[in-house]
N, C-alpha and C positions, 0 to 999 in steps of 0.2 A: 964176666960181663954183666950177670946179675947184680954183683957186688957193686959194680961200677955205677950202674943205674940207681941202685938203692942209695948209694953215696950222694948222687946228685940231687936226689929227691930229697934227701935231708937238709942238704945245703940250700936248696932252692925254696922249700917250703916256706921258711919264715919271710923271704923276700916277696914270694906271691901273695901271701897272708897280708903283709903290710901294704902291697899295691892294691889289694881289693879293699882295704879298710881306708884309702886315701879319701879324706873328707872332700865332698865337693860344695858348691855354694849351698848356703843354708837357706831353703825355701820355706816360705809359709803358704798353705794352701788357702785359696778363697772359695767361698761358695759359689756355685754356678750363677753368674747373673741372671736376674728375673727381667726378662723382655716383655712381659706382660702387664706389668704395673704402670703405675703414674697415672697423672691428670691430664685433661685435655691441654694441647699447647697453648691455646689463647689463654687460658686460666693461669697457666705456669707464667706466661709473659707478663700478665697482669700483676702477678705476685713476685716477680723477681726483683730483688734489692740486695744491696751491701748490709751486711751486719758486722758491727764491730763491739758487741759486748756477748760473750759467751758463758755457758755454765761450764765447769770443768768435767761434766758428764761424758764418757767415751761414746763414740756413735758404734753403732752395731757392726759386726762383720759383714753382715749382709748389706747394710748400707755402704759401707766401704767399698765391698765388692762391685756392687750396682754402679756406684760413682765412679770408681776407675774405668769400668766398662763404659759407661756413658761418656766420660771425659776423652779417653783414647783408646779404647778396646778394639778387638778385631770384630767386625759386622759381616764380613765376607770371608770365611775361613778358605774358601777355595783359592783366594788371592792374597790373603793376609792384609787386605784393606781395611781402613779404620772408621770409627765413628765421626771423626773431624778430619776435614781436608788438610793436606800438607804439600808443601812444595815439592813438585816433580814426584811426588810419592816416596821422598827420601825418607820420611819417618824419623827426621833429626832430632825432634823434642822427646824427651822422656820424663816421665814422672817420677821424681823422688818423693818419699814421704817421711815425715818427722812426727813421733808421737811420744806419749809418755813412756812408751816400752822400748823406743830405740828409733832407728833410721833404717829406711828400707829403699827399694828400687822396684817399681811395678814391671815385671815381666809380662808383656801384653800377650806374647805368642804362648806361653804357658797359663795365664791368668793366675799368676802367683806373685808373692813378694819375695825379693831376695833380701836377706837381713845383711845389713852392712855395719851394724854395731848396735849395742844394748843402752846406749846413753841417750839421756832426752836432750835434744840439741834444739827444741822450739824456740829456746831465747835467742838462737843466732839467726832467726829467719825473718826478723824484723825489728824496728824499733819501738813498736807500739807495745803497751802492757798486754793487750789482748792475744798477742801471739803466743804467750807462756800459758794461756788459759785454753784457747781453742783446741779441741780434741786432736786434730791433724791439721799439719801444714803440707801443702802439695807443692812441691818445689819443681817448678818446670826448667828443665836443663837442656839446652842446645848442643848437641855433638856437631861441631864445626868441621870436623874431618869429613863428615858424610857431604859437605859442600865442596870439597877441595877440587874436583874435575868437572864441576856442574856450573859454578857461578864465580863472579868475580868477589873479591875479599870485601868491596864495599856494599854488596848487596846482602850478604850474610846476616847482619843484624836486622835488616828489614824482614827477610824471610822468617827468621827465627821468632820475631815479634809477632808476625801476623800469624804464624802456626800455633804459638802459644796462645794468643786471643781466641783462637778458634776452640781450642781445648777448653780454655777457661769459661768460656760462655756455656759450653755443655755441662760442666760442672756446676755453673750458676743455675741452669734450668732444671737440672736434677735436684740440687738442694731446694730449689723453689716447689718443686713436685712433692718433696718429702718432709717439706716444713723445716728443713736443716738451714742453718745461717753459713753464710760465707762472705769473704771479701778478698780482691785481689790487692796485693801491695808489693812494694819493693823489697828486696831482700834485704837483709841486716848485713853483717859482715861476711861478705862473699869469700874472702881467702880462708877463714876460719870454717865456715860452713861447707865449702868445697873440700878442705881437708877432711872433715868429719864423713862427708859422703863418698870419698875416696875417688874424686873426680880427676881426670887427666887435664893437663894444661889446656887441651882444645876443647874441653867442654866448659860451656858458659851458662851461669845460673841467670835465667831472663827474668823471672817473676815468680812470686809466691802467693799462693791462694789458701788463706786459713779457713777451716771447716770446722762447724761443731754445733750444738744446740744452742740456739740463741736465748740470752737471758731475758727473763720476763721483764716488760716495762711496765 
């Protein structure tokens, strides 16, 4: 019996070791969002504007963390609800990112970035020259499958656009508070960009928001 058990252990050991080493999603940690900073709301509203000229300087990891949380992070951990309203609390819109280092998906539940690829795909996010210079492209993607049993097909684009608008305005206000520049714009090649982001057919790119340090005038 002991010999049989020993033989089984020898056979199974490599299999179990391989299972333990199976790679999971590559996640990038973000700093904890700072919820104590920022300028008074009325000043931020006064300074909110669109920027279409950027320097190539990257934004800090702290800025990125705070901006993603401000856009659509979890502000009520007990319920998982977010900083922006969303249709029927479906949370159908997700934030994807394109930077010089690669493409990512914002995982709000873990407040981390899921790595989708290491290629710079910012040039696919719009037709304007500045999309290649701005440090980050926030790509707002609607998961239409989440609407499947809740809405009529004709309503889904409307709800997706409305939910995206709420998130985009949060990002605008955060950027104004931190002297960053941003602008919303139509996506570039949706098909190619969707392929790079590994989107499913029922995921639709709604809008893009380019963010970075504004160029001096």
